[in-house]
DRENDO-1510 file (C-alpha; in Angstrom, 1 decimal, always signed):
<recs>
REC; n; res; u; v; w
REC; 1; MET; -0.1; -0.2; -0.1 .
REC; 2; THR; +1.5; +3.4; -1.0 .
REC; 3; ILE; +0.4; +6.6; +0.5 .
REC; 4; GLY; +1.6; +10.0; -0.6 .
REC; 5; TRP; +1.4; +12.6; +2.3 .
REC; 6; ILE; +1.8; +16.3; +0.8 .
REC; 7; GLU; +3.2; +18.7; +3.0 .
REC; 8; ILE; +3.4; +22.4; +2.6 .
REC; 9; ASN; +4.2; +23.6; +6.3 .
REC; 10; LYS; +6.5; +22.5; +8.5 .
REC; 11; LYS; +6.3; +25.1; +11.4 .
REC; 12; LYS; +5.7; +23.1; +14.6 .
REC; 13; TYR; +2.5; +24.3; +15.5 .
REC; 14; GLY; -0.2; +22.1; +16.8 .
REC; 15; GLY; -1.5; +20.9; +13.5 .
REC; 16; VAL; +1.8; +20.0; +12.2 .
REC; 17; VAL; +2.8; +18.4; +15.6 .
REC; 18; TYR; -0.3; +16.1; +15.0 .
REC; 19; ASP; +0.6; +15.5; +11.5 .
REC; 20; ASP; +4.0; +14.2; +12.3 .
REC; 21; LYS; +2.5; +11.7; +14.8 .
REC; 22; ALA; +0.4; +10.4; +12.3 .
REC; 23; LYS; +3.3; +10.1; +9.7 .
REC; 24; ASP; +5.2; +8.2; +12.2 .
REC; 25; ILE; +2.5; +5.6; +12.7 .
REC; 26; LEU; +1.7; +5.4; +9.2 .
REC; 27; SER; +5.2; +4.8; +7.9 .
REC; 28; LYS; +5.6; +1.6; +10.0 .
REC; 29; GLU; +2.6; +0.0; +8.5 .
REC; 30; PHE; +2.6; +1.3; +4.8 .
REC; 31; ASP; +5.2; +2.8; +2.1 .
REC; 32; LEU; +4.8; +6.5; +3.0 .
REC; 33; ASP; +6.1; +9.0; +0.8 .
REC; 34; LEU; +6.6; +12.5; +2.3 .
REC; 35; ILE; +6.2; +15.0; -0.9 .
REC; 36; ASN; +7.3; +18.6; +0.0 .
REC; 37; SER; +5.6; +21.4; -1.5 .
REC; 38; GLU; +6.8; +23.8; +0.7 .
REC; 39; SER; +8.3; +27.5; -0.5 .
REC; 40; LYS; +12.0; +27.1; -1.3 .
REC; 41; TYR; +12.7; +30.5; -2.8 .
REC; 42; PHE; +10.5; +32.5; -1.4 .
REC; 43; LYS; +10.1; +31.4; +2.3 .
REC; 44; LYS; +10.6; +34.9; +3.8 .
REC; 45; VAL; +8.4; +36.7; +1.0 .
REC; 46; ARG; +4.9; +36.5; +2.4 .
REC; 47; TYR; +3.1; +37.3; -1.0 .
REC; 48; LEU; +5.2; +34.9; -3.1 .
REC; 49; LYS; +5.5; +32.0; -0.8 .
REC; 50; ILE; +1.9; +30.6; -1.0 .
REC; 51; PRO; +2.0; +31.0; -5.1 .
REC; 52; GLU; +5.5; +29.3; -5.1 .
REC; 53; SER; +3.7; +26.3; -3.2 .
REC; 54; LEU; +0.7; +26.2; -5.2 .
REC; 55; PHE; +2.8; +26.0; -8.2 .
REC; 56; TYR; +4.4; +22.9; -7.0 .
REC; 57; LEU; +1.3; +21.4; -6.1 .
REC; 58; PHE; -0.3; +22.2; -9.8 .
REC; 59; LYS; +2.9; +20.2; -11.1 .
REC; 60; LEU; +2.5; +17.3; -8.7 .
REC; 61; LYS; +1.9; +14.0; -10.6 .
REC; 62; GLY; +1.8; +10.1; -9.9 .
REC; 63; LYS; +0.0; +7.2; -8.6 .
REC; 64; LYS; -0.5; +6.3; -5.1 .
REC; 65; ASP; -3.1; +4.1; -3.2 .
REC; 66; LEU; -4.0; +6.9; -1.1 .
REC; 67; TRP; -3.0; +10.7; -1.1 .
REC; 68; ILE; -3.4; +12.7; +2.1 .
REC; 69; ARG; -3.7; +16.3; +1.8 .
REC; 70; ASP; -4.0; +19.8; +3.6 .
REC; 71; PHE; -6.0; +22.8; +2.8 .
REC; 72; PHE; -3.7; +24.1; +0.0 .
REC; 73; SER; -3.2; +20.5; -1.9 .
REC; 74; THR; -7.0; +19.6; -1.9 .
REC; 75; ILE; -7.3; +22.7; -4.0 .
REC; 76; THR; -5.7; +20.3; -6.9 .
REC; 77; LEU; -7.4; +17.1; -5.7 .
REC; 78; SER; -9.6; +16.7; -9.2 .
REC; 79; LEU; -6.5; +17.2; -11.3 .
REC; 80; LYS; -6.0; +14.0; -13.3 .
REC; 81; LYS; -2.2; +14.2; -12.6 .
REC; 82; THR; -2.3; +12.4; -9.2 .
REC; 83; LYS; -4.1; +8.9; -9.3 .
REC; 84; GLY; -5.2; +7.0; -6.3 .
REC; 85; LYS; -7.9; +7.7; -3.7 .
REC; 86; ASN; -7.8; +10.9; -1.3 .
REC; 87; LEU; -8.0; +11.9; +2.3 .
REC; 88; VAL; -8.2; +15.6; +3.5 .
REC; 89; MET; -6.7; +16.6; +6.8 .
REC; 90; VAL; -8.7; +19.3; +8.4 .
REC; 91; HIS; -7.7; +20.8; +11.6 .
REC; 92; HIS; -9.6; +24.0; +11.3 .
REC; 93; LEU; -11.1; +26.1; +8.5 .
REC; 94; ASP; -11.0; +29.6; +10.3 .
REC; 95; LEU; -8.6; +32.0; +8.5 .
REC; 96; SER; -9.0; +34.8; +10.8 .
REC; 97; GLY; -5.8; +34.3; +12.8 .
REC; 98; LEU; -3.7; +34.7; +9.5 .
REC; 99; PRO; -2.4; +38.2; +8.2 .
REC; 100; LEU; -5.0; +40.4; +7.2 .
REC; 101; ILE; -3.6; +41.1; +3.8 .
REC; 102; SER; -3.8; +37.3; +2.9 .
REC; 103; ARG; -7.3; +36.6; +4.1 .
REC; 104; PRO; -9.2; +38.0; +0.8 .
REC; 105; PHE; -7.1; +35.5; -1.3 .
REC; 106; LEU; -7.2; +32.7; +1.2 .
REC; 107; ASN; -11.0; +32.8; +1.5 .
REC; 108; LEU; -11.6; +32.9; -2.3 .
REC; 109; LEU; -9.5; +29.7; -2.6 .
REC; 110; LYS; -11.7; +28.4; +0.5 .
REC; 111; ARG; -15.1; +29.3; -1.0 .
REC; 112; PHE; -14.6; +28.7; -4.6 .
REC; 113; PHE; -11.7; +26.0; -4.9 .
REC; 114; PHE; -11.3; +24.1; -1.3 .
REC; 115; TYR; -15.1; +23.4; -0.6 .
REC; 116; PRO; -16.1; +22.2; -4.0 .
REC; 117; LYS; -13.1; +19.8; -4.3 .
REC; 118; LEU; -13.6; +18.6; -0.6 .
REC; 119; GLN; -16.7; +16.5; -1.9 .
REC; 120; LYS; -14.4; +14.3; -4.0 .
REC; 121; ALA; -12.4; +13.3; -0.9 .
REC; 122; ASP; -12.8; +9.5; -0.1 .
REC; 123; ALA; -12.2; +10.4; +3.6 .
REC; 124; ILE; -12.1; +13.6; +5.8 .
REC; 125; VAL; -10.4; +13.5; +9.0 .
REC; 126; THR; -10.7; +16.2; +11.6 .
REC; 127; VAL; -9.8; +16.5; +15.4 .
REC; 128; SER; -12.8; +17.6; +17.4 .
REC; 129; GLU; -16.5; +17.2; +17.4 .
REC; 130; TYR; -16.8; +20.8; +16.6 .
REC; 131; TRP; -15.3; +20.5; +13.2 .
REC; 132; LYS; -16.8; +17.2; +12.7 .
REC; 133; ASN; -20.4; +18.5; +12.9 .
REC; 134; TYR; -19.3; +21.8; +11.1 .
REC; 135; LEU; -18.2; +19.6; +7.8 .
REC; 136; ILE; -21.5; +17.1; +8.0 .
REC; 137; LYS; -23.8; +20.2; +8.5 .
REC; 138; ARG; -21.9; +21.6; +5.1 .
REC; 139; GLY; -23.2; +18.2; +3.4 .
REC; 140; TYR; -19.8; +16.3; +3.4 .
REC; 141; LYS; -19.6; +12.7; +4.0 .
REC; 142; ASN; -17.0; +10.1; +5.2 .
REC; 143; VAL; -16.1; +12.6; +7.9 .
REC; 144; TYR; -13.9; +11.0; +10.8 .
REC; 145; LYS; -12.8; +12.4; +14.2 .
REC; 146; ILE; -9.5; +11.1; +15.4 .
REC; 147; TYR; -8.5; +13.4; +18.3 .
REC; 148; ASN; -5.0; +14.5; +19.4 .
REC; 149; SER; -2.7; +12.3; +21.3 .
REC; 150; PHE; +0.1; +12.5; +23.7 .
REC; 151; ASN; +3.0; +10.5; +25.3 .
REC; 152; LEU; +1.9; +10.7; +28.8 .
REC; 153; SER; +5.6; +9.8; +29.9 .
REC; 154; ASN; +6.8; +13.1; +28.8 .
REC; 155; PHE; +4.6; +14.8; +31.6 .
REC; 156; ASN; +6.3; +13.2; +34.4 .
REC; 157; ILE; +8.0; +16.6; +35.5 .
REC; 158; LEU; +9.7; +16.3; +38.9 .
REC; 159; ASP; +9.4; +19.3; +41.2 .
REC; 160; LYS; +12.9; +19.7; +41.6 .
REC; 161; GLU; +12.9; +20.5; +37.4 .
REC; 162; VAL; +10.4; +23.0; +38.0 .
REC; 163; LEU; +12.4; +24.9; +40.8 .
REC; 164; ASP; +15.5; +24.6; +38.6 .
REC; 165; PHE; +13.5; +26.0; +35.6 .
REC; 166; LYS; +12.1; +29.0; +37.8 .
REC; 167; GLN; +15.5; +29.7; +39.0 .
REC; 168; ARG; +17.1; +29.5; +35.7 .
REC; 169; TYR; +14.5; +32.5; +34.3 .
REC; 170; ASN; +14.4; +34.3; +37.9 .
REC; 171; LEU; +10.6; +33.4; +38.0 .
REC; 172; GLN; +10.8; +32.4; +41.8 .
REC; 173; ASP; +9.0; +35.4; +43.5 .
REC; 174; LYS; +5.6; +35.4; +42.2 .
REC; 175; PRO; +2.8; +33.4; +40.5 .
REC; 176; ILE; +3.6; +32.4; +36.9 .
REC; 177; ILE; +0.8; +33.3; +34.4 .
REC; 178; TYR; +1.4; +31.7; +30.9 .
REC; 179; LEU; -0.2; +33.7; +28.2 .
REC; 180; GLY; +0.4; +31.4; +25.2 .
REC; 181; ASN; +2.3; +31.1; +22.1 .
REC; 182; CYS; +3.5; +34.7; +21.3 .
REC; 183; GLN; +1.2; +35.5; +18.2 .
REC; 184; LYS; -1.7; +38.0; +17.8 .
REC; 185; ALA; -4.3; +35.2; +16.7 .
REC; 186; LYS; -3.5; +33.5; +20.1 .
REC; 187; GLY; -5.1; +36.6; +22.1 .
REC; 188; VAL; -1.8; +37.3; +23.8 .
REC; 189; VAL; -2.2; +41.0; +23.4 .
REC; 190; GLU; -5.4; +41.1; +25.0 .
REC; 191; SER; -4.7; +38.7; +27.6 .
REC; 192; TYR; -1.7; +40.9; +28.5 .
REC; 193; LYS; -3.7; +44.2; +28.7 .
REC; 194; ALA; -6.3; +42.5; +30.9 .
REC; 195; LEU; -3.7; +41.0; +33.4 .
REC; 196; LYS; -0.7; +43.4; +33.3 .
REC; 197; ASP; -1.8; +45.0; +36.7 .
REC; 198; LEU; -1.5; +41.7; +38.7 .
REC; 199; ASN; +1.3; +41.1; +40.6 .
REC; 200; VAL; +2.6; +38.1; +38.7 .
REC; 201; HIS; +5.0; +37.2; +35.9 .
REC; 202; LEU; +3.5; +37.3; +32.5 .
REC; 203; VAL; +5.2; +34.7; +30.2 .
REC; 204; THR; +4.9; +33.7; +26.5 .
REC; 205; SER; +6.8; +31.4; +24.4 .
REC; 206; GLY; +7.6; +30.7; +20.8 .
REC; 207; THR; +9.2; +32.8; +18.2 .
REC; 208; ARG; +7.9; +36.4; +19.1 .
REC; 209; GLN; +5.6; +37.4; +16.6 .
REC; 210; VAL; +3.9; +40.6; +18.4 .
REC; 211; LYS; +5.7; +43.0; +20.9 .
REC; 212; ILE; +4.2; +43.1; +24.4 .
REC; 213; PRO; +6.2; +43.6; +27.7 .
REC; 214; ALA; +5.9; +40.0; +28.8 .
REC; 215; LEU; +8.9; +37.8; +29.3 .
REC; 216; ASN; +9.0; +35.4; +25.8 .
REC; 217; LEU; +11.0; +32.3; +26.0 .
REC; 218; ASN; +11.9; +30.5; +23.0 .
REC; 219; LEU; +12.2; +26.9; +24.4 .
REC; 220; GLY; +12.6; +23.4; +23.5 .
REC; 221; TYR; +9.5; +21.2; +24.1 .
REC; 222; LYS; +10.6; +19.8; +27.6 .
REC; 223; ASP; +11.5; +23.0; +29.1 .
REC; 224; TYR; +8.2; +24.4; +27.5 .
REC; 225; LEU; +6.5; +21.6; +29.7 .
REC; 226; LYS; +8.4; +23.0; +32.7 .
REC; 227; LEU; +7.1; +26.4; +32.1 .
REC; 228; LEU; +3.5; +24.8; +31.9 .
REC; 229; LYS; +4.0; +22.9; +35.0 .
REC; 230; ALA; +5.6; +25.8; +36.7 .
REC; 231; SER; +2.4; +28.1; +36.0 .
REC; 232; SER; +0.0; +28.7; +38.3 .
REC; 233; VAL; -2.6; +29.2; +35.5 .
REC; 234; VAL; -2.4; +28.6; +31.7 .
REC; 235; ILE; -4.3; +31.2; +29.4 .
REC; 236; THR; -5.4; +30.1; +25.8 .
REC; 237; MET; -7.7; +33.0; +25.0 .
REC; 238; SER; -7.3; +32.1; +20.8 .
REC; 239; LYS; -9.4; +34.9; +18.7 .
REC; 240; PHE; -9.9; +32.4; +16.1 .
REC; 241; LYS; -11.5; +28.9; +16.0 .
REC; 242; GLU; -9.3; +26.5; +17.2 .
REC; 243; GLY; -8.9; +22.9; +15.8 .
REC; 244; TRP; -8.5; +21.6; +19.5 .
REC; 245; CYS; -5.7; +23.5; +21.4 .
REC; 246; ARG; -2.6; +21.3; +22.2 .
REC; 247; THR; -1.3; +24.0; +24.8 .
REC; 248; THR; -4.9; +23.5; +26.9 .
REC; 249; HIS; -4.4; +19.7; +26.5 .
REC; 250; GLU; -0.7; +20.0; +27.9 .
REC; 251; ALA; -1.3; +22.0; +30.8 .
REC; 252; MET; -4.3; +19.7; +31.8 .
REC; 253; LEU; -1.9; +16.7; +31.5 .
REC; 254; LEU; +0.5; +18.6; +33.7 .
REC; 255; LYS; -2.3; +19.6; +36.2 .
REC; 256; THR; -2.0; +23.2; +35.9 .
REC; 257; PRO; -5.8; +24.8; +35.6 .
REC; 258; ALA; -6.4; +26.6; +32.1 .
REC; 259; ILE; -8.6; +29.2; +31.2 .
REC; 260; GLY; -9.5; +29.5; +27.5 .
REC; 261; SER; -11.9; +31.3; +24.9 .
REC; 262; GLY; -13.2; +28.1; +23.8 .
REC; 263; THR; -13.1; +28.9; +20.4 .
REC; 264; GLY; -13.9; +25.9; +17.9 .
REC; 265; GLY; -12.8; +22.7; +19.3 .
REC; 266; MET; -11.3; +24.1; +22.4 .
REC; 267; ARG; -14.5; +24.1; +24.1 .
REC; 268; GLU; -14.8; +20.3; +24.1 .
REC; 269; LEU; -11.6; +20.2; +25.7 .
REC; 270; LEU; -12.2; +22.6; +28.4 .
REC; 271; GLU; -15.7; +21.3; +29.2 .
REC; 272; GLY; -14.8; +17.8; +29.3 .
REC; 273; GLY; -11.6; +18.8; +31.8 .
REC; 274; LYS; -13.8; +21.0; +34.0 .
REC; 275; GLN; -11.7; +23.8; +33.2 .
REC; 276; ILE; -12.6; +27.6; +32.6 .
REC; 277; VAL; -14.5; +29.2; +29.4 .
REC; 278; CYS; -13.9; +32.8; +29.2 .
REC; 279; GLU; -15.6; +34.3; +26.3 .
REC; 280; ASP; -14.6; +38.1; +27.1 .
REC; 281; PHE; -11.4; +39.3; +27.7 .
REC; 282; ARG; -13.0; +41.9; +30.1 .
REC; 283; LYS; -13.7; +39.1; +32.4 .
REC; 284; LEU; -10.2; +37.5; +32.2 .
REC; 285; LYS; -8.8; +39.1; +35.1 .
REC; 286; GLU; -11.4; +38.1; +37.6 .
REC; 287; LYS; -11.0; +34.8; +36.6 .
REC; 288; VAL; -7.4; +34.6; +37.1 .
REC; 289; GLU; -7.7; +36.6; +40.3 .
REC; 290; TYR; -10.2; +34.0; +41.8 .
REC; 291; LEU; -8.0; +31.0; +41.0 .
REC; 292; LEU; -4.8; +32.7; +42.6 .
REC; 293; GLU; -6.7; +33.4; +45.6 .
REC; 294; ASN; -8.3; +29.9; +45.9 .
REC; 295; PRO; -5.2; +27.3; +45.5 .
REC; 296; GLY; -7.7; +24.4; +46.5 .
REC; 297; VAL; -9.9; +25.4; +43.3 .
REC; 298; ARG; -6.7; +25.3; +41.4 .
REC; 299; GLU; -5.7; +21.8; +42.7 .
REC; 300; LYS; -9.3; +20.6; +41.9 .
REC; 301; MET; -9.3; +21.9; +38.3 .
REC; 302; GLY; -5.8; +20.1; +38.0 .
REC; 303; GLU; -7.1; +16.7; +38.9 .
REC; 304; ASN; -10.3; +17.2; +36.9 .
REC; 305; GLY; -8.2; +18.2; +33.8 .
REC; 306; TYR; -5.9; +15.5; +34.2 .
REC; 307; ILE; -8.3; +13.0; +34.6 .
REC; 308; PHE; -9.8; +13.9; +31.1 .
REC; 309; ALA; -6.8; +15.0; +29.2 .
REC; 310; LYS; -5.0; +11.3; +30.0 .
REC; 311; LYS; -7.5; +9.5; +28.1 .
REC; 312; PHE; -6.1; +10.5; +24.7 .
REC; 313; THR; -3.4; +8.0; +24.1 .
REC; 314; LEU; -0.8; +7.2; +21.6 .
REC; 315; GLU; -2.2; +3.5; +21.6 .
REC; 316; GLU; -6.0; +4.8; +20.5 .
REC; 317; PHE; -4.4; +7.5; +18.0 .
REC; 318; GLU; -2.5; +4.5; +16.1 .
REC; 319; GLU; -5.2; +2.2; +16.1 .
REC; 320; LYS; -7.8; +4.8; +14.8 .
REC; 321; TRP; -5.3; +5.7; +12.1 .
REC; 322; ILE; -4.5; +2.3; +10.8 .
REC; 323; ASP; -8.3; +1.1; +10.9 .
REC; 324; LEU; -9.1; +4.2; +8.8 .
REC; 325; ILE; -6.4; +3.9; +6.3 .
REC; 326; GLU; -7.3; +0.2; +6.1 .
REC; 327; LYS; -11.1; +1.0; +5.5 .
REC; 328; VAL; -10.5; +3.9; +2.9 .
REC; 329; LEU; -8.1; +1.6; +1.1 .
REC; 330; LYS; -10.3; -1.6; +0.7 .
</recs>
């Protein structure tokens, strides 16, 4: 069985991490070919890198038993150059978190190319009940839900590791509030403004994409988990409709209480783990203050979150992916 997985974006955000886990599983069971259509010459030129990738996609040809596609490669799904069945991976379809200048073009692609071509897919995979229902309501069939998964052994972080982390970054003297990945779409600007008067350490992570006076730490994955574990509260106030929100899930696996906007698939996660949904930035401060003043509530939320979050295992993820591929290829 041959599978061609068409790649266009390798930045290590939640959807890419999910896809990488699926690729690892499928590569052990099938002949998996990773097809790179990412921009090579215009990576740093915002207005040209997407057209360059589309050029590669329109040139793509060959035969596979199954092609696995994302948003952009679905646009070329009905071309006769690629032969075989097609599975489309949908994490979310909310483009509002992307740069303003690119949205009109991408919305045109979504409306006039992506949605019509999606009808031709043999299977559509999404990662939450919200997006599964969204696609079914639009009339699509063969929609499957496969949740995110996590290696639980990565979350066994010792108290000493947390203490060492705090000392390394001089974060010992006040509670730590994690605001999320330092992107505008993740709501870190509004979250910072809402919480800036609190006597806490406000911290973001990842590549700094917006300038706010919070401490930003660009960390490896292990240290990133230590940051979540060291935090008193994790904030995930995304402004776009999330597919799921791995940051929220990771916080829950570390027994750190989470407050999130609940957009898209994130609400299912927050409500399932009995965390706090906050739809209004103006109410964020009072919710954070309540948790800081009530350590018993934080502990209870941490336990509830962990009980729910630990259900999403690598074993179940592997089983569902392999079962689906075998079903599609029958």
